[in-house]
N, C-alpha and C positions, 0 to 999 in steps of 0.2 A: 142814240144807238138802240135798235130794237132788241127784243129779248133773244132772238136766235143768234144775232151777231155777238151779243155779250157772251152767250154760252160758248160759241165757237172760239172766241178769243180766249176765254178762260181755259178751255180744254187745250188749246194750242200752246198757251204759255206754260201750263202744267206739264204737258208732255215734253216741251222744249227744255225746261229746267230739270226735269227728270233725266233727260239725256245728258245734260251738262254734268250732273252728279255721277251718272254712270261712267262718263268719260274721265272726269278728273279724279274721282275716288276709285272706281272700278279698275281703270287703267293706271292712273297716276300713282295711287297709293298701294293698291292690293295686287298689282301685277308683279312687282319685284320679288316677293317671296316665291312666286310660282316658278320663275326662271333663275332664281338665285344659284342653285347648284351648277347649272350650265355656265352662267356668267363667272362664277368663282373659278371654275376649271380653266376657262379661256383667258380671263384677265389676270388671275393669279393673286387675288386677295384672300384673306382668311376670315373665319367667322367672327373673330374679335373686331376686325375692321368693319365688318358688316354690322356688328352691334353698335359701334360708335356712330356709324352713318344713320342707323335707325334712331338713336338718341338725338342726333342733330336734326333729323326730320321732325321729331316730336316737338323740339324747341322751335323750329321754323313754323310749325302749325300754330303753336301758341302765340308767337309773336305776330304772325300775319292775321290771326283771328282778331287781335286787338287793333292792328293798323287798318285792316280792310273795312271795319265798321266806320272809322273816321274818314277813310278814303271815299267810301260810298256817300257819306254826308257831304263831302267837299266836291267830288267830281261827278257823282251820280252812280247809283247802283248798277244800272245797265252797262255803263262804260267799264266799271270794274269787273263785272262778270264776263263781258266780252273779251277784255284784255287778258284776264287770267286764263280763260279757255284757250285763246290763241297762243299764249305763252306755253301752256301745257302741251299743245301740239308741237311747238318748236323743241321743247325739252324731250318729248317722246322720240322725235326724229333724231335728236342728238344722241340719245342712248343707243340707237342702232349702229352708231359709228365710233363709239368711244373705245379706247384701248388702255386707259389709265384709271387707276382706282380713284384718284382725286377728281377726275372728270366725272366719273360715275356718281360719286358722292355729291358733287355740286348739282348735277342734274336732278338727282333724287330729292335733295333738300328743296330745290326750287319747285319740283312737282308738288310736294306737300304744301308749300306755301301757296301755290296756285289753287290747290283744292280748297284750302281755308278761305281764300279770296273769292271763290265762287259761292260757297255755302253761306257765309255770314251775311253778305249784302242782299241775299235773295229776299229777305223779309221786307226790305224797302220796295222791292218790285211786287211781291205778292199782295201786300196790303192794299195798294190802290187798284190792282188788276183783278183780284179774285173777290167775289162777294163774301162778306164776313161769315155767312152761314155755311160756306163751303171751304173756308181757309184751312181748317184742321185736316180735312180730307186731302186737299191739294198738297199741303206740306207733308202729310203722311206718305203720299205717293212719291213726291219728290225725294224725300229722305230714303225711300226704298230703292232709289236709283243705284245706290251702292250694290245692292243685291243683284240688280239686273246686270251691272257691269261684271260682277264676280261670276255670275252664271254664264255670261258671254265669254269670259276668260276660259271657263271650263270647257266650252265648246270649241273655241278658236285655238287655244294654245297648244294642245296635244298635236293637232294636225300640222300646225306651223313648225313646231319644234322638230317633228319627225321629218319634214320635207326640206326646210330651209334654215333651221337653227333659231337660236334665241334672238338674233338681230332682226329677223323678219317679224317677230312678235311685236317688237317696239315700233318697227316701221309701219306695219298695218294699223296699229293703234294710233300712230301719229296721223296717218291719212284719214282715218275715221274721225278723229278729233278736229282736224283741219276742216273737213267737210262740215262738221257740226258748227264750227266757228262761223263759217259762211252763212249757214242757215240762221244762226243767231242774229247776225248783222241784218239780214234781210227781214227777219221777223220783227225785230225791234224797230226797224225803220218803218215797216208797214203799220205796226201798232201805234207808233208815234204819230204817223200821218192820220190814222183813224181817230186817235184821241184829240188831235187838234181840230179836226173837221166835225166830229160828231159829239164830243163831250162839251159840257158847259165850260166856259172860260173860268179859270181859277180866280178867286177873289183875292185882290192884293192884301198882303199881310199888314196888319196894323202894327204900330210901334210896340204895343203891349205883347203881340204875338211874337215879334222878333226878340223881345226881352225874355219871353218864356223859352225860346229856343236856346238863347245864350246860357240859360240856367240848366242845360241838359246834363252837365256833369253832376250837379247836385241831385237831379232827379234819378240818375242812374243808381243812386244809393238808396232809393226808396225801399221800404220794407218788402214789398212784393218782389222786387228784383233781387234783393239780397237772398230771399228764399229760393228764387230761380237759380242764382249762382251756387248756392249750397247744394241744391238737388243735382245740378250738373256735376259738381265736384264729387259728390258721393256716387253718382252714376259711373263716372270715370274710374273712381277708386274700386268699385265693386265689379264693374263689367269688363274693363280692359284686362286686368290680370286673369279674370275668368277665361277670357278667350286666349290670352297669351300662353297660359300653361295648361290649356285644356287637353291638347294632344299628349303632352308629356305626362300629365297626371293620369290619363286613362291608360297609357301604354306602360309607363314605368312603375306607377304606384298601384294601379288597379289590375295590371297585367291582362288587359283586354287586347284583343287582336287589332291589327291595323284596319281591318274591314269594318269593325265596330266603330272605330273612331271616324273613319271616312263616312259611314252612314249617319253618324251623329252630326258631322259638319254639314252634310247635305240637308239634313232636317233643319238645322239652324238657318241655312240660306233660303230654303224653300218657304219656311214659315215667315222669315223676314220679308219676303216679297209681298205677302198679303197683310201682314200685321199692321203696317203703317196705315193702310186704307181702313182696316177694321177699327183700330183705335181712333183714327181721325174721324170716322163717322160718329163714334161715341163723343168725341170732343166737340163736334159741331152741334150736338143735341142741346136744346135750350131747356132750362128749368123754369120754375114758376117765378113770377115777379115778386120782389120783396115789397115791404110796406112803403117804400119810397117810389115804387113803380118801375124800378130798374130790373131788367131781366137778369136772373142769376146764371152764371156760367157753370152750372153744376156739371155739365158734360165734360168740360176741360178737366175739372178736378177728378171726376170719376175715371177718365182715361188715364190720368197720371197715377192715380191710386192703383188701378188695374195693372199698369206696367210695373210699378214698384213691387206689388205683391207677387207678380210672376217672376221678377228678378230674385226676390226673396226665396220663392219656392225652388228656383233653379239652384241657388247657392246652398240651400239646406240639403237638397238631394245630393249635390256634388260633395258636400262635406260629410255625408253619411257613408262614404266609400261605396257607391252604388255598383250593381251589376250592369250587364249590358242593356237590359230593357229599361231599367231605371235611368241609366245615362241618356237614353233616347228621350225619356220624358223631360229630363233636365234640359236637353237640347231644344225641345219644343218650347219650354218655358223661357229659355234664353232668347230664342228667336222672336217671341211675342213681347219681350220686354226691352232688351238692350237697343235694338235697332230703332224702334219707334219713339222711345222716350225723348230723344233729343229733338226730333221733329215736333213732338207735342210741346216741349218747352218753347221752341221758336213760335209755334202757333199761339201759345198763350201770350207771349210777348207781343205778337202782332195784333192780337185782339184787344190788348189793353194799352197800346201806345201808338203814336203816330209813326210813320215809316222811318223817318230820320233817326229818332230815338231808338226805335226797334233794332235798326242795324247795329248801333253802338252797343246796346244791351246784349244782343246775340253774339257780338264779338267777345265780350267779357265772358259770356256763358260758354263759348267754345274754348276760351283760354282756361276757364275753371275746369272744364272737362279734361283738357290735356294735362293740367297739373295733377288732377286726381288720378288719371291713368298712369302717369309717370310714377307718382308716389306708390300706387298699388303694385306696379311692376317691381319697384325696388324692394318693397316689403315682401313680395312674393319670393324673390330670389333669396332674401335673407332667411325666410322661413325654410326654404329648401336646404340651405346651408346649415341652419341651426338644428332643424328637426329631421332632416333627411326625407322629407315628404312635402308635397304640395297641399296636403289636406288643410293645414292652417290657413292657407290662402282663401279657401272657400268658407272657412269659418269667419274670417275677417269680412269677406264679401257679404255674408249673411247679416253680420252686425251692422255694416254700413247700409244694407237694404232696409233693415228695421228702422233706422233713423230716417232714411229717405222716405219711406211710407209715412212716417209720422209728420215729416215736413210737408208732404203733399196735402195733408188735411188742413194745414195752416195757410195754404195759398189762397189769397183773398179773391172773391168774385168781383173784380173791379170793372166798372163800366169803361169801355174803350174811350180813349181820348179822341177829341175831334181830329179828323184827318186834315193834313195840310192842304191837299188838293186831291180831287177825285179823278183827274184826267189820267189816262193810261200810263204813259211813260214820261211823266213830268220831269223825272230826273235825267232824261236825255237832253238836257238843255245846252 
């Protein structure tokens, strides 16, 4: 395959996977809060029931994060991503016609599971398809797909709500996601044919290589991956409650106007759109060779440290009971840290392991993030009850961020393991 064909294929797969994240997370996960008041009025559920559904969605995300990595190793990452995207379209369409609370809850829980089933296996696709020197940038852009989906929601939802109601929002989202599923199928088929005709034939695995694959569970507990799990856990613990209680804290505790909060949220979204690419570019920078001749991955560690420091700055500013302008600075710091850091962790895993192992490790990483976020939300609610303020939430986030930054300095510069096969969509077998 010539250089121009490789570049075009890499760009196409990056944009396609970005669209998948925009659909499954932007529509599937973050659309419900936008139309919640209208759905509550028509269907007749209360906010307590909505809270239970939200908790169940988080549990579904954690469970599917673990299962989808194993499913990608067994059935192929491309098949898992395609099936999850198509199922998301079906669930979105179903939400346009539901009239019972339990039906809504089932569809929303399934949507969260589908979102996790698209994000986790992507590493097994990205590693063979994207050149290693561009992987962090690609993953940064793909991870920012959530922001693109949220921004699209902001443009689409008000007009649809005013004209045809909340059911039209779900239906239009379903149509867009269904079209995306068709594009995915065509693109994967095309890339699969290209890789078979233009890429070198994969070398059959030796028995020793198969034995190393069977030891994957043991390798998932290696020191470098334990550090990744810990960073993901702390990121969820610090970042998720930061976002969950941000509006309530600024309005109830800081007594800032709703326009200030809205502007802060806009900054978080806008900064998040570009931060993944910026930190991904840093992550792809190569350092100097060590004494053994291996290139040090100083860029990945630098990007992780930068994201952790920005999260720490955002938490410290929020914990200081800021005014309106300082809150904007905290929002910018949050946008540069919380959204990209998970993509950076996935990029690090992809650069240091073969695709099959990377998918399983990223699944555990996603689950650790979910557990950390759930724990942070629970402690945040307890802080509000015990102290009458959300301020301690941001103090806890700052402490977790300090530990997170410390752990990023310990992340080893490990040379990437040998790839299983360099052909494009080998997992579509």
